[in-house]
Kinemage of the C-alpha trace (Angstrom):
@kinemage 1
@onewidth
@group {chain A} dominant
@subgroup {mainchain}
@vectorlist {calphas} color= white
{ca unk a 1} P -124.831 132.138 88.304
{ca unk a 2} L -127.173 129.467 87.034
{ca unk a 3} L -130.433 130.469 85.906
{ca unk a 4} L -133.697 130.026 88.085
{ca unk a 5} L -135.381 127.007 86.982
{ca unk a 6} L -139.293 128.005 86.367
{ca unk a 7} L -141.861 126.281 88.334
{ca unk a 8} L -144.850 125.267 86.318
{ca unk a 9} L -147.000 128.253 87.317
{ca unk a 10} L -144.080 130.612 86.638
{ca unk a 11} L -143.621 129.119 83.426
{ca unk a 12} L -147.349 128.930 82.571
{ca unk a 13} L -147.554 132.841 83.626
{ca unk a 14} L -144.665 133.611 81.288
{ca unk a 15} L -146.058 132.045 78.235
{ca unk a 16} L -149.952 133.490 78.699
{ca unk a 17} L -150.577 136.195 81.130
{ca unk a 18} L -147.248 137.679 81.198
{ca unk a 19} L -147.528 138.246 77.128
{ca unk a 20} L -150.064 140.918 77.874
{ca unk a 21} L -149.303 144.514 77.624
{ca unk a 22} L -149.985 148.046 78.953
{ca unk a 23} L -151.358 150.695 76.477
{ca unk a 24} L -149.488 153.461 75.954
{ca unk a 25} L -150.922 155.914 73.357
{ca unk a 26} L -154.299 154.317 73.040
{ca unk a 27} L -157.046 154.385 75.580
{ca unk a 28} L -157.517 150.558 76.748
{ca unk a 29} L -161.526 150.998 76.949
{ca unk a 30} L -161.057 152.136 72.854
{ca unk a 31} L -159.188 148.604 72.547
{ca unk a 32} L -161.834 146.822 74.098
{ca unk a 33} L -164.865 148.483 73.134
{ca unk a 34} L -167.511 145.350 73.591
{ca unk a 35} L -166.432 144.784 77.245
{ca unk a 36} L -168.600 147.299 78.733
{ca unk a 37} L -171.702 147.567 76.638
{ca unk a 38} L -173.575 144.625 77.983
{ca unk a 39} L -173.560 146.241 81.595
{ca unk a 40} L -171.184 143.523 82.947
{ca unk a 41} L -168.572 144.894 85.191
{ca unk a 42} L -165.199 143.677 85.523
{ca unk a 43} L -163.225 145.067 88.366
{ca unk a 44} L -160.196 142.625 88.283
{ca unk a 45} L -159.262 140.465 85.203
{ca unk a 46} L -156.228 138.632 87.254
{ca unk a 47} L -159.113 136.778 89.416
{ca unk a 48} L -159.750 134.855 85.934
{ca unk a 49} L -158.736 131.012 86.785
{ca unk a 50} L -157.181 128.816 84.464
{ca unk a 51} L -157.456 125.556 85.836
{ca unk a 52} L -155.710 123.462 83.152
{ca unk a 53} L -152.632 125.920 83.008
{ca unk a 54} L -152.379 124.745 79.229
{ca unk a 55} L -149.740 126.682 77.033
{ca unk a 56} L -150.120 126.360 73.653
{ca unk a 57} L -146.563 124.148 73.196
{ca unk a 58} L -148.154 121.670 75.254
{ca unk a 59} L -151.673 122.247 73.467
{ca unk a 60} L -149.928 121.448 70.161
{ca unk a 61} L -148.082 118.352 71.517
{ca unk a 62} L -151.445 117.042 73.133
{ca unk a 63} L -153.440 117.410 70.119
{ca unk a 64} L -151.049 115.909 67.890
{ca unk a 65} L -151.029 112.705 69.755
{ca unk a 66} L -154.706 112.526 69.645
{ca unk a 67} L -154.638 113.171 66.082
{ca unk a 68} L -152.173 110.552 65.103
{ca unk a 69} L -154.490 107.799 66.944
{ca unk a 70} L -157.295 108.979 65.760
{ca unk a 71} L -156.833 109.025 61.802
{ca unk a 72} L -154.967 105.326 62.293
{ca unk a 73} L -158.397 104.315 63.399
{ca unk a 74} L -160.417 105.760 60.759
{ca unk a 75} L -158.018 104.376 58.259
{ca unk a 76} L -158.418 100.758 59.783
{ca unk a 77} L -162.163 101.275 59.713
{ca unk a 78} L -162.404 102.413 55.927
{ca unk a 79} L -160.023 99.306 55.083
{ca unk a 80} L -161.921 96.754 56.898
{ca unk a 81} L -165.272 98.205 55.498
{ca unk a 82} L -166.538 99.176 58.801
{ca unk a 83} L -169.772 100.417 57.369
{ca unk a 84} L -171.075 96.674 57.292
{ca unk a 85} L -170.581 96.516 60.782
{ca unk a 86} L -173.368 98.860 61.819
{ca unk a 87} L -176.055 97.568 63.459
{ca unk a 88} L -179.012 98.381 60.830
{ca unk a 89} L -179.172 100.690 57.681
{ca unk a 90} L -181.719 102.963 59.788
{ca unk a 91} L -178.885 103.966 61.817
{ca unk a 92} L -176.910 105.871 59.564
{ca unk a 93} L -179.862 108.802 59.054
{ca unk a 94} L -178.835 109.441 62.738
{ca unk a 95} L -175.248 110.221 61.012
{ca unk a 96} L -176.816 112.182 58.224
{ca unk a 97} L -178.966 114.435 60.904
{ca unk a 98} L -175.370 114.951 62.898
{ca unk a 99} L -173.206 115.636 60.147
{ca unk a 100} L -175.949 118.357 58.744
{ca unk a 101} L -177.104 119.554 62.069
{ca unk a 102} L -174.309 119.560 64.435
{ca unk a 103} L -171.047 119.356 62.787
{ca unk a 104} L -171.531 122.954 61.048
{ca unk a 105} L -172.528 124.555 64.263
{ca unk a 106} L -168.822 123.283 65.720
{ca unk a 107} L -167.681 125.664 63.102
{ca unk a 108} L -170.013 128.473 64.037
{ca unk a 109} L -168.295 128.137 67.489
{ca unk a 110} L -164.920 128.138 66.359
{ca unk a 111} L -165.636 131.603 64.456
{ca unk a 112} L -167.633 132.873 67.459
{ca unk a 113} L -164.644 132.093 70.183
{ca unk a 114} L -162.312 133.232 67.849
{ca unk a 115} L -164.107 136.638 67.400
{ca unk a 116} L -165.083 137.186 71.284
{ca unk a 117} L -161.453 136.504 72.378
{ca unk a 118} L -160.276 139.555 70.850
{ca unk a 119} L -163.063 141.483 72.971
{ca unk a 120} L -161.552 141.013 76.654
{ca unk a 121} L -159.409 142.614 78.548
{ca unk a 122} L -158.383 139.974 80.559
{ca unk a 123} L -155.447 137.959 78.839
{ca unk a 124} L -156.474 134.636 80.559
{ca unk a 125} L -159.745 135.011 78.915
{ca unk a 126} L -158.482 135.675 75.563
{ca unk a 127} L -156.002 132.426 75.900
{ca unk a 128} L -158.953 130.259 76.862
{ca unk a 129} L -161.067 131.320 73.978
{ca unk a 130} L -158.104 130.888 71.657
{ca unk a 131} L -158.079 127.438 72.453
{ca unk a 132} L -161.456 126.595 72.430
{ca unk a 133} L -161.860 128.014 68.875
{ca unk a 134} L -158.927 125.813 67.983
{ca unk a 135} L -160.677 122.788 69.614
{ca unk a 136} L -164.002 123.380 67.923
{ca unk a 137} L -162.164 123.912 64.415
{ca unk a 138} L -160.448 120.567 64.958
{ca unk a 139} L -163.995 118.850 66.029
{ca unk a 140} L -165.709 119.864 62.858
{ca unk a 141} L -162.619 118.613 60.992
{ca unk a 142} L -162.784 115.200 62.629
{ca unk a 143} L -166.557 114.578 62.626
{ca unk a 144} L -166.439 115.437 58.896
{ca unk a 145} L -163.777 112.751 58.431
{ca unk a 146} L -165.350 110.375 60.365
{ca unk a 147} L -168.422 110.498 58.617
{ca unk a 148} L -167.319 110.868 55.076
{ca unk a 149} L -166.632 107.115 54.585
{ca unk a 150} L -170.152 106.546 54.744
{ca unk a 151} L -170.720 108.843 51.772
{ca unk a 152} L -169.076 106.119 49.537
{ca unk a 153} L -171.855 103.757 50.432
{ca unk a 154} L -174.874 106.048 51.485
{ca unk a 155} L -177.083 108.742 50.231
{ca unk a 156} L -177.795 112.083 51.755
{ca unk a 157} L -174.265 112.957 52.654
{ca unk a 158} L -172.957 114.819 49.751
{ca unk a 159} L -174.626 118.402 50.178
{ca unk a 160} L -174.218 118.761 53.622
{ca unk a 161} L -172.750 122.025 53.593
{ca unk a 162} L -175.432 123.332 50.919
{ca unk a 163} L -177.896 121.934 53.151
{ca unk a 164} L -176.808 123.236 56.346
{ca unk a 165} L -177.853 126.973 55.111
{ca unk a 166} L -180.701 126.061 53.816
{ca unk a 167} L -183.019 123.152 54.806
{ca unk a 168} L -185.825 123.820 57.138
{ca unk a 169} L -185.097 121.833 60.223
{ca unk a 170} L -181.269 122.876 59.804
{ca unk a 171} L -182.474 126.397 60.635
{ca unk a 172} L -182.879 125.515 64.283
{ca unk a 173} L -179.152 124.937 65.267
{ca unk a 174} L -178.119 127.360 62.700
{ca unk a 175} L -180.274 130.198 64.217
{ca unk a 176} L -179.024 129.101 67.941
{ca unk a 177} L -175.391 129.832 66.811
{ca unk a 178} L -176.497 132.984 65.062
{ca unk a 179} L -178.251 134.306 67.744
{ca unk a 180} L -175.162 133.475 70.027
{ca unk a 181} L -172.880 135.341 67.766
{ca unk a 182} L -174.617 138.190 67.424
{ca unk a 183} L -174.687 138.622 70.953
{ca unk a 184} L -172.024 140.212 73.030
{ca unk a 185} L -168.870 138.527 74.326
{ca unk a 186} L -170.282 137.890 77.610
{ca unk a 187} L -173.690 136.765 76.232
{ca unk a 188} L -171.796 134.219 73.939
{ca unk a 189} L -169.628 132.869 76.441
{ca unk a 190} L -172.484 132.019 78.581
{ca unk a 191} L -174.848 130.963 76.024
{ca unk a 192} L -172.170 128.353 74.886
{ca unk a 193} L -169.428 127.879 77.709
{ca unk a 194} L -171.983 127.714 80.197
{ca unk a 195} L -175.359 126.977 79.274
{ca unk a 196} L -174.465 124.620 76.138
{ca unk a 197} L -171.334 123.217 77.059
{ca unk a 198} L -171.490 122.829 80.800
{ca unk a 199} L -175.347 122.497 81.331
{ca unk a 200} L -176.454 120.472 78.178
{ca unk a 201} L -173.389 118.958 76.347
{ca unk a 202} L -173.721 115.753 78.103
{ca unk a 203} L -177.111 115.673 76.819
{ca unk a 204} L -175.773 115.691 73.343
{ca unk a 205} L -172.393 113.526 73.128
{ca unk a 206} L -172.785 110.953 75.823
{ca unk a 207} L -175.966 109.337 74.432
{ca unk a 208} L -174.949 110.155 70.816
{ca unk a 209} L -171.331 108.394 71.149
{ca unk a 210} L -173.120 105.727 73.475
{ca unk a 211} L -175.488 105.164 70.831
{ca unk a 212} L -172.469 104.787 68.147
{ca unk a 213} L -171.115 101.991 70.386
{ca unk a 214} L -174.281 100.133 70.926
{ca unk a 215} L -174.803 100.308 66.716
{ca unk a 216} L -171.374 99.454 65.632
{ca unk a 217} L -170.140 102.695 64.484
{ca unk a 218} L -166.560 102.734 65.597
{ca unk a 219} L -165.480 105.578 63.732
{ca unk a 220} L -168.064 108.221 65.549
{ca unk a 221} L -167.159 106.541 68.719
{ca unk a 222} L -163.391 107.193 68.015
{ca unk a 223} L -163.827 110.951 67.104
{ca unk a 224} L -166.072 111.161 70.407
{ca unk a 225} L -163.136 110.022 72.575
{ca unk a 226} L -160.728 111.932 70.803
{ca unk a 227} L -163.237 115.183 71.464
{ca unk a 228} L -163.711 114.177 75.265
{ca unk a 229} L -160.554 115.799 76.853
{ca unk a 230} L -161.491 119.167 74.773
{ca unk a 231} L -165.148 118.757 76.253
{ca unk a 232} L -163.704 118.805 79.776
{ca unk a 233} L -161.678 121.948 79.283
{ca unk a 234} L -164.423 123.599 77.488
{ca unk a 235} L -166.963 122.473 80.633
{ca unk a 236} L -164.268 124.038 83.203
{ca unk a 237} L -164.356 127.199 80.859
{ca unk a 238} L -168.192 127.493 81.381
{ca unk a 239} L -168.176 127.074 84.949
{ca unk a 240} L -165.287 129.394 85.282
{ca unk a 241} L -166.912 132.078 83.058
{ca unk a 242} L -170.153 131.693 85.457
{ca unk a 243} L -168.381 132.025 88.457
{ca unk a 244} L -166.000 134.808 87.431
{ca unk a 245} L -168.765 137.106 86.406
{ca unk a 246} L -170.778 136.507 89.207
{ca unk a 247} L -167.797 137.172 91.971
{ca unk a 248} L -166.589 140.580 89.984
{ca unk a 249} L -169.582 142.597 90.736
{ca unk a 250} L -173.286 142.187 92.497
{ca unk a 251} L -174.568 143.877 89.404
{ca unk a 252} L -173.685 141.125 87.290
{ca unk a 253} L -175.933 138.731 88.819
{ca unk a 254} L -179.332 139.475 87.360
{ca unk a 255} L -177.971 140.237 83.906
{ca unk a 256} L -176.309 136.619 83.946
{ca unk a 257} L -179.723 135.116 85.376
{ca unk a 258} L -181.499 136.530 82.185
{ca unk a 259} L -178.913 134.865 79.901
{ca unk a 260} L -179.105 131.722 81.755
{ca unk a 261} L -182.820 131.660 81.521
{ca unk a 262} L -182.607 132.350 77.796
{ca unk a 263} L -180.013 129.990 76.770
{ca unk a 264} L -181.354 127.032 78.714
{ca unk a 265} L -184.670 127.407 76.596
{ca unk a 266} L -182.967 127.944 73.710
{ca unk a 267} L -180.949 124.930 74.248
{ca unk a 268} L -183.544 122.438 75.345
{ca unk a 269} L -185.582 123.341 72.210
{ca unk a 270} L -182.496 122.606 70.201
{ca unk a 271} L -181.935 119.541 72.054
{ca unk a 272} L -185.419 118.161 70.559
{ca unk a 273} L -183.354 116.689 67.633
{ca unk a 274} L -181.212 114.866 70.123
{ca unk a 275} L -184.339 113.434 71.903
{ca unk a 276} L -185.963 112.147 68.684
{ca unk a 277} L -182.613 110.600 67.664
{ca unk a 278} L -182.317 108.698 70.835
{ca unk a 279} L -185.508 107.306 71.057
{ca unk a 280} L -186.443 106.748 67.419
{ca unk a 281} L -183.421 106.495 65.229
{ca unk a 282} L -181.107 104.356 67.105
{ca unk a 283} L -181.833 100.644 66.235
{ca unk a 284} L -180.141 99.400 69.376
{ca unk a 285} L -181.403 101.901 72.332
{ca unk a 286} L -178.914 103.175 75.059
{ca unk a 287} L -181.474 105.148 77.234
{ca unk a 288} L -184.688 107.100 76.743
{ca unk a 289} L -184.744 110.883 76.454
{ca unk a 290} L -186.353 111.026 79.460
{ca unk a 291} L -183.916 108.948 81.470
{ca unk a 292} L -181.398 111.118 79.926
{ca unk a 293} L -182.774 114.386 81.002
{ca unk a 294} L -183.020 112.729 84.612
{ca unk a 295} L -179.536 111.725 84.829
{ca unk a 296} L -177.677 114.656 83.271
{ca unk a 297} L -179.872 117.422 84.055
{ca unk a 298} L -182.253 116.826 86.946
{ca unk a 299} L -179.644 115.322 88.915
{ca unk a 300} L -176.288 116.942 87.603
{ca unk a 301} L -178.084 119.962 86.746
{ca unk a 302} L -179.727 120.270 90.017
{ca unk a 303} L -176.828 120.093 92.139
{ca unk a 304} L -175.160 122.624 90.104
{ca unk a 305} L -177.727 125.345 90.332
{ca unk a 306} L -177.650 124.413 94.353
{ca unk a 307} L -174.083 124.910 94.045
{ca unk a 308} L -174.517 128.397 92.087
{ca unk a 309} L -177.734 129.447 94.774
{ca unk a 310} L -174.780 131.159 96.933
{ca unk a 311} L -174.162 133.719 94.132
{ca unk a 312} L -177.796 134.311 93.912
{ca unk a 313} L -178.395 132.198 90.841
{ca unk a 314} L -181.740 130.253 90.636
{ca unk a 315} L -182.709 127.109 88.359
{ca unk a 316} L -183.462 128.489 84.967
{ca unk a 317} L -186.776 129.802 84.395
{ca unk a 318} L -189.258 127.079 83.020
{ca unk a 319} L -187.322 124.042 84.084
{ca unk a 320} L -190.416 122.821 85.389
{ca unk a 321} L -191.991 122.594 82.043
{ca unk a 322} L -188.942 121.037 80.556
{ca unk a 323} L -189.484 118.159 83.453
{ca unk a 324} L -193.081 117.683 81.988
{ca unk a 325} L -192.000 117.712 78.257
{ca unk a 326} L -189.518 115.182 78.885
{ca unk a 327} L -192.589 112.706 78.276
{ca unk a 328} L -193.526 114.237 74.827
{ca unk a 329} L -190.776 115.883 72.921
{ca unk a 330} L -189.091 113.025 71.237
{ca unk a 331} L -192.506 111.662 70.132
{ca unk a 332} L -194.199 114.939 68.984
{ca unk a 333} L -190.836 115.645 66.972
{ca unk a 334} L -190.469 112.090 65.129
{ca unk a 335} L -193.876 112.309 64.067
{ca unk a 336} L -193.483 115.727 62.524
{ca unk a 337} L -190.254 114.540 60.406
{ca unk a 338} L -192.460 111.207 59.793
{ca unk a 339} L -195.262 113.107 57.785
{ca unk a 340} L -192.379 115.338 56.460
{ca unk a 341} L -190.394 112.781 55.380
{ca unk a 342} L -190.291 113.682 51.780
{ca unk a 343} L -188.772 117.094 52.726
{ca unk a 344} L -185.897 115.911 54.921
{ca unk a 345} L -182.385 114.788 54.016
{ca unk a 346} L -182.674 111.375 55.518
{ca unk a 347} L -185.180 109.190 55.595
{ca unk a 348} L -188.056 108.208 58.037
{ca unk a 349} L -190.135 104.958 59.388
{ca unk a 350} L -192.621 103.304 61.508
{ca unk a 351} L -190.962 101.547 64.721
{ca unk a 352} L -190.932 98.040 65.023
{ca unk a 353} L -193.311 96.311 67.433
{ca unk a 354} L -190.519 95.706 69.359
{ca unk a 355} L -189.451 99.518 69.250
{ca unk a 356} L -193.007 100.298 70.035
{ca unk a 357} L -193.165 98.154 73.120
{ca unk a 358} L -189.660 99.458 74.581
{ca unk a 359} L -191.486 103.040 74.305
{ca unk a 360} L -194.191 102.073 75.930
{ca unk a 361} L -192.028 100.567 78.839
{ca unk a 362} L -189.692 103.560 78.907
{ca unk a 363} L -192.830 106.176 78.765
{ca unk a 364} L -195.642 104.439 80.809
{ca unk a 365} L -197.876 107.224 81.733
{ca unk a 366} L -197.893 109.001 78.101
{ca unk a 367} L -196.771 107.118 75.176
{ca unk a 368} L -199.391 104.429 75.113
{ca unk a 369} L -202.432 107.022 75.527
{ca unk a 370} L -200.912 109.747 73.109
{ca unk a 371} L -198.375 108.167 70.743
{ca unk a 372} L -198.804 104.276 70.056
{ca unk a 373} L -202.506 104.814 68.610
{ca unk a 374} L -200.869 107.221 65.893
{ca unk a 375} L -198.162 104.467 64.865
{ca unk a 376} L -200.881 102.118 64.673
{ca unk a 377} L -202.791 104.257 62.329
{ca unk a 378} L -199.634 105.158 60.245
{ca unk a 379} L -198.829 101.611 59.934
{ca unk a 380} L -202.258 100.426 58.747
{ca unk a 381} L -202.241 103.210 56.160
{ca unk a 382} L -199.066 102.145 54.911
{ca unk a 383} L -200.241 98.786 54.566
{ca unk a 384} L -203.100 99.812 52.432
{ca unk a 385} L -200.547 102.001 49.916
{ca unk a 386} L -201.540 105.242 51.584
{ca unk a 387} L -198.278 105.995 53.360
{ca unk a 388} L -199.108 109.747 54.674
{ca unk a 389} L -197.048 112.485 53.917
{ca unk a 390} L -198.467 116.263 54.838
{ca unk a 391} L -198.457 118.536 51.914
{ca unk a 392} L -199.226 121.684 53.694
{ca unk a 393} L -195.771 123.612 55.312
{ca unk a 394} L -195.957 124.053 58.840
{ca unk a 395} L -196.150 127.071 61.092
{ca unk a 396} L -192.625 127.812 62.476
{ca unk a 397} L -191.911 129.649 65.867
{ca unk a 398} L -190.025 132.979 65.239
{ca unk a 399} L -187.523 132.470 67.947
{ca unk a 400} L -186.304 128.985 67.907
{ca unk a 401} L -187.659 128.090 64.213
{ca unk a 402} L -189.047 124.641 65.240
{ca unk a 403} L -192.080 123.860 63.415
{ca unk a 404} L -195.387 124.352 65.896
{ca unk a 405} L -195.160 120.604 66.984
{ca unk a 406} L -195.034 121.119 70.898
{ca unk a 407} L -198.251 120.629 73.096
{ca unk a 408} L -199.778 122.204 76.076
{ca unk a 409} L -198.756 120.452 78.723
{ca unk a 410} L -202.027 120.321 80.799
{ca unk a 411} L -203.561 118.945 77.602
{ca unk a 412} L -201.241 117.238 75.373
{ca unk a 413} L -203.795 116.872 72.485
{ca unk a 414} L -203.616 120.847 71.726
{ca unk a 415} L -200.914 122.400 69.959
{ca unk a 416} L -198.885 125.144 71.922
{ca unk a 417} L -199.197 128.590 70.401
{ca unk a 418} L -198.220 132.196 71.595
{ca unk a 419} L -198.088 135.305 69.540
{ca unk a 420} L -197.625 138.758 70.148
{ca unk a 421} L -197.862 142.240 68.263
{ca unk a 422} L -194.895 144.058 67.409
{ca unk a 423} L -194.914 147.563 65.288
{ca unk a 424} L -198.139 146.162 63.958
{ca unk a 425} L -197.026 142.542 62.763
{ca unk a 426} L -197.792 139.528 64.738
{ca unk a 427} L -195.094 137.038 65.290
{ca unk a 428} L -195.777 133.384 66.244
{ca unk a 429} L -194.165 131.251 69.114
{ca unk a 430} L -194.126 127.623 70.032
{ca unk a 431} L -193.902 128.583 73.907
{ca unk a 432} L -193.930 130.999 76.519
{ca unk a 433} L -190.203 130.683 76.695
{ca unk a 434} L -189.602 131.734 72.909
{ca unk a 435} L -192.352 134.165 73.506
{ca unk a 436} L -190.287 135.786 76.370
{ca unk a 437} L -187.157 135.671 74.578
{ca unk a 438} L -188.645 137.933 71.718
{ca unk a 439} L -190.247 140.460 73.861
{ca unk a 440} L -186.934 140.922 75.523
{ca unk a 441} L -185.098 141.507 71.981
{ca unk a 442} L -187.746 142.347 69.166
{ca unk a 443} L -185.457 143.894 67.056
{ca unk a 444} L -182.953 140.797 66.707
{ca unk a 445} L -185.764 138.374 66.262
{ca unk a 446} L -187.946 139.831 63.771
{ca unk a 447} L -185.051 139.552 61.282
{ca unk a 448} L -185.598 135.533 61.693
{ca unk a 449} L -184.897 133.879 58.393
{ca unk a 450} L -188.203 131.477 58.511
{ca unk a 451} L -187.690 129.037 55.870
{ca unk a 452} L -191.521 128.282 55.327
{ca unk a 453} L -191.701 131.975 54.668
{ca unk a 454} L -188.826 132.518 52.461
{ca unk a 455} L -190.232 129.502 50.197
{ca unk a 456} L -193.893 131.265 50.069
{ca unk a 457} L -191.982 134.157 49.012
{ca unk a 458} L -190.254 132.586 46.322
{ca unk a 459} L -186.624 132.646 47.706
{ca unk a 460} L -185.885 128.934 47.719
{ca unk a 461} L -185.820 127.919 44.066
{ca unk a 462} L -188.876 127.481 42.102
{ca unk a 463} L -192.891 127.713 43.153
{ca unk a 464} L -193.386 123.771 43.814
{ca unk a 465} L -191.865 121.940 46.821
{ca unk a 466} L -190.286 119.284 44.326
{ca unk a 467} L -188.139 122.427 42.952
{ca unk a 468} L -187.450 123.780 46.359
{ca unk a 469} L -186.071 120.272 47.515
{ca unk a 470} L -184.088 119.634 44.147
{ca unk a 471} L -182.772 122.956 43.096
{ca unk a 472} L -182.414 124.824 46.470
{ca unk a 473} L -181.902 122.247 49.085
{ca unk a 474} L -180.165 119.825 46.769
{ca unk a 475} L -181.836 116.689 48.087
{ca unk a 476} L -182.266 113.700 45.445
{ca unk a 477} L -185.911 113.099 46.080
{ca unk a 478} L -186.282 109.146 46.715
{ca unk a 479} L -182.822 108.650 47.259
{ca unk a 480} L -181.720 111.038 49.847
{ca unk a 481} L -185.312 111.457 51.581
{ca unk a 482} L -188.827 109.673 51.918
{ca unk a 483} L -189.483 106.337 53.783
{ca unk a 484} L -186.895 103.955 54.535
{ca unk a 485} L -188.460 100.974 53.574
{ca unk a 486} L -187.694 100.386 49.740
{ca unk a 487} L -185.063 103.038 49.657
{ca unk a 488} L -181.519 102.649 47.876
{ca unk a 489} L -179.907 102.673 51.243
{ca unk a 490} L -182.003 99.700 52.352
{ca unk a 491} L -181.515 97.890 49.064
{ca unk a 492} L -177.689 98.356 49.073
{ca unk a 493} L -177.668 97.056 52.902
{ca unk a 494} L -179.548 94.038 52.116
{ca unk a 495} L -177.521 93.029 49.154
{ca unk a 496} L -174.311 93.236 51.058
{ca unk a 497} L -175.967 91.317 54.085
{ca unk a 498} L -177.349 88.725 51.508
{ca unk a 499} L -180.684 89.545 53.154
{ca unk a 500} L -184.043 88.798 50.890
């Protein structure tokens, strides 16, 4: 009798779900000890849906095809001196920020999914986490390969692995993922799989890849397109996670809502770096941060949370505040980096007249009133040979670790400060959102590794800022940082282009 030919669903089950086993001599709860400690209740793991029904043999086949095409384009980019086709040498500083700030976090995501995949009793969730873990590892590898070509011609790429663990502004993305990875398995899935991958990832990848295309960086565009099919699965997993948890038990709803509130806020604070890149670091602009937020969160996210309302989930806490902050955060962040440009791993600059006019057009209610006068003053000082650098170290938020650069929305001339006492010590925050997160888990956040505190305690090299930069951060002062005007990067670029 001929063997029955399996249909796709049956084949998928045999290669994934049916590989699970029943425990005979061990208690299942002891095998998965982290499944219950967060208070999440799972009544039936078989309800976990896998929309893509992807098996590992198919996964390797698809990814191998993508790799073959990807590295062929990387080779062509290198052989044809693709670095000369980017729009402006200033653009490369956005790539430096991406390499040092985002790519290492792809690796943290890889480690996080590999860890939590072991913690679930349901085989569907374990398989999904395994594939996403491999995806994230592939992403960091392809990103590093894409950007490694620029290391041959521009400064600031050489010490990115060292900088990721040490530089002050890179503690923002690093702490975000350390926070998620030190949470329980279900919170990690909500943090990364839903809040970041589904709700916020379009605000990172779509503008960044579009910006690369607008500025002639085809290597970055290529790895972005190569990652898009992976991101589609990641977003689907994120939505599946939320719906699965909410449908399993009504007691899960308030726990999930608290996590959504927390990770939405932490994610929007992290995206401050993306807002700055979009509005200030791309010579050829794609859209403003304000426009991106309106399209990818207010419209798309608004529709999502309307859909989730039937489960009892509301729009994240403080979303109304972020709607106001979209007018300000990019300007406040770039001003902070401009004035601390001597302590960064990339160059900074004053926007051109055309760029200032573009910002005035995109932010008609706020830019000319609050921010254009600053840049005009900075330009006047620069013309007088008094290019301004802040000599003081900034106070940091204990939760998000961003310097105190955000303002009160009812008075954008006043810096927002919040504080609270815990066991006799006072902790400082940039917002009510960060203060709330601390108060909910103070024992976690009192352990924050705050770079400014570490510098003042003498844990980051020598006693001077110059020694911290060179010995601890491994930044080549003047080559990797400081003002873009007159930098080695700019001089090389002008030499290639034959520009006086």
